[in-house]
C-alpha positions as CSV (number, residue, x, y, z in Angstrom):
1,M,72.6,100.1,119.2
2,S,74.8,97.0,119.8
3,A,78.3,97.7,121.3
4,D,79.9,97.1,118.0
5,L,78.1,99.5,116.2
6,D,78.5,102.4,118.4
7,L,80.3,105.7,116.8
8,Y,82.7,106.1,119.5
9,Q,84.0,102.6,119.9
10,Q,86.8,102.0,122.5
11,L,89.4,101.6,119.8
12,V,88.2,104.8,117.7
13,L,88.5,106.7,120.8
14,E,92.1,105.3,121.7
15,H,93.1,106.1,118.2
16,K,92.1,109.8,118.5
17,R,93.9,110.1,121.7
18,S,96.8,108.5,120.6
19,P,97.0,108.6,116.9
20,R,99.4,106.3,115.1
21,C,101.9,107.8,112.3
22,F,101.3,111.3,113.5
23,G,103.8,113.9,112.6
24,T,105.7,114.9,109.7
25,L,108.1,113.0,107.3
26,P,111.5,114.5,106.5
27,A,111.4,113.7,102.8
28,P,108.1,113.0,101.6
29,T,107.7,111.7,98.2
30,H,104.1,112.3,98.0
31,E,101.7,114.7,100.0
32,A,98.1,116.2,100.1
33,R,96.0,118.2,102.3
34,G,92.5,117.4,102.7
35,R,90.1,119.8,104.5
36,N,86.3,119.8,105.1
37,P,85.0,123.4,105.1
38,Q,81.6,121.7,106.2
39,C,83.1,120.9,109.5
40,G,86.7,122.1,110.0
41,D,88.5,119.1,109.5
42,D,91.9,119.2,108.3
43,V,94.2,116.6,107.6
44,R,97.8,116.7,105.7
45,V,99.0,113.3,104.5
46,Q,102.9,112.5,103.9
47,L,104.1,109.1,101.9
48,Q,107.3,107.7,101.4
49,V,106.8,105.7,98.3
50,E,109.3,103.3,96.7
51,G,108.7,101.7,93.7
52,D,104.9,100.3,94.5
53,T,105.2,100.1,98.0
54,L,104.2,102.5,100.2
55,R,107.5,102.4,103.0
56,D,106.0,104.9,105.4
57,I,103.1,107.3,106.0
58,R,102.3,110.1,108.3
59,F,99.8,112.3,108.9
60,D,99.2,115.7,110.9
61,G,95.9,118.3,111.2
62,R,93.2,118.6,113.1
63,G,89.8,117.2,113.2
64,C,87.2,115.7,115.1
65,A,87.5,112.1,116.5
66,I,86.4,110.2,113.5
67,C,88.6,112.2,111.4
68,I,91.7,111.7,113.4
69,A,91.0,108.1,114.3
70,S,90.2,107.2,110.5
71,A,93.5,108.6,109.4
72,S,95.3,106.8,112.3
73,M,94.0,103.6,111.3
74,M,94.2,104.2,107.9
75,S,98.2,104.8,108.3
76,E,98.7,101.8,110.3
77,A,96.6,99.4,107.6
78,V,98.9,100.8,104.4
79,R,102.2,101.6,105.6
80,G,104.3,99.0,104.5
81,H,102.0,97.5,101.7
82,A,101.9,97.9,98.1
83,V,100.1,100.8,96.5
84,A,97.7,98.7,94.8
85,D,96.5,97.1,98.1
86,A,96.2,100.5,99.7
87,R,93.6,101.5,96.8
88,A,91.8,98.4,97.2
89,L,91.5,98.9,100.9
90,Q,90.2,102.6,100.3
91,Q,87.4,101.4,98.1
92,R,86.2,98.7,100.1
93,F,86.3,100.9,103.2
94,R,84.5,103.5,101.4
95,A,82.2,101.1,100.0
96,V,81.0,100.0,103.4
97,L,80.5,103.6,104.8
98,T,78.6,104.6,101.7
99,G,76.5,101.4,102.5
100,Q,77.5,99.8,99.2
101,A,79.1,96.8,101.2
102,E,78.6,95.3,104.2
103,P,81.0,95.7,107.1
104,D,81.3,91.7,107.4
105,E,82.2,90.9,104.0
106,A,85.0,93.6,103.4
107,N,87.7,92.2,105.0
108,L,88.4,95.9,107.1
109,G,90.5,94.4,109.7
110,K,90.2,96.9,112.7
111,L,88.8,99.4,110.3
112,V,85.4,97.7,110.8
113,S,85.2,99.4,113.9
114,L,84.6,102.7,111.9
115,A,81.6,101.2,110.3
116,A,79.1,102.7,112.7
117,V,79.7,106.1,110.8
118,R,77.6,104.8,107.8
119,R,74.5,105.5,110.3
120,Y,75.7,109.1,110.4
121,P,75.4,110.4,107.2
122,G,77.0,113.7,108.4
123,R,79.9,112.0,109.6
124,I,81.1,109.9,106.6
125,K,83.2,112.5,105.2
126,C,84.9,113.0,108.3
127,A,85.9,109.2,108.2
128,L,86.8,109.3,104.8
129,L,89.0,112.6,104.6
130,G,92.2,110.9,105.5
131,W,91.5,108.5,102.5
132,H,90.8,111.4,100.1
133,A,94.2,112.7,101.0
134,L,95.9,109.6,100.8
135,M,94.5,108.9,97.4
136,H,95.1,112.2,95.8
137,A,99.0,111.9,97.3
138,L,99.0,109.0,95.4
139,A,97.6,109.7,92.1
140,G,98.0,113.6,91.9
141,A,94.6,114.0,90.8
142,A,92.3,116.8,90.9
143,D,89.5,116.8,93.5
144,E,86.3,115.2,92.7
145,D,84.4,116.1,95.9
146,P,83.2,119.6,95.9
147,D,83.2,119.4,99.6
148,I,86.2,118.1,100.4
149,V,89.2,120.6,99.2
150,V,92.6,118.9,98.6
151,D,95.5,120.7,98.0
152,H,98.8,118.8,96.5
153,G,102.0,119.8,98.3
154,R,105.4,118.1,97.3
155,G,103.6,115.1,95.8
156,G,104.8,112.8,92.7
157,T,103.1,112.6,89.5
158,P,101.0,109.5,89.1
159,D,103.9,107.1,88.2
160,G,105.2,107.9,91.6
161,A,108.0,110.0,90.3
162,P,109.0,113.4,92.4
163,R,107.6,116.1,90.6
């Protein structure tokens, strides 16, 4: 296995040891919690959405190195961007991890360092848990994956208005 495909690359370990955007927001407009009962990962994502922009994001919880690193890198990648861009990035990231897209063609930025997860099917849900919570917080949608439990907190409605 080449160094750039190693599951625990230096960037991934750095984000696990020192996660970005870790903590809580004082007044989130959207929130969801994702839990993976199979492995014990448990992540809450809180958002501050203004109009169509994801102004701020924080996450907290516990999980394996892949789960925490992915949530950290996700937070950096979407903070300050349009909600539509965050959704599109999630779709590209998921496509890479599930083998539907090639990492070099997906325009993932630093998230490409997590592409090696696709070689470990049991770890894909770990890498996607924070993303599931993000999408559920934004949409207020019901959970579609029976192996991942998403609890909605002080989330907003699908149009972004507070509940």
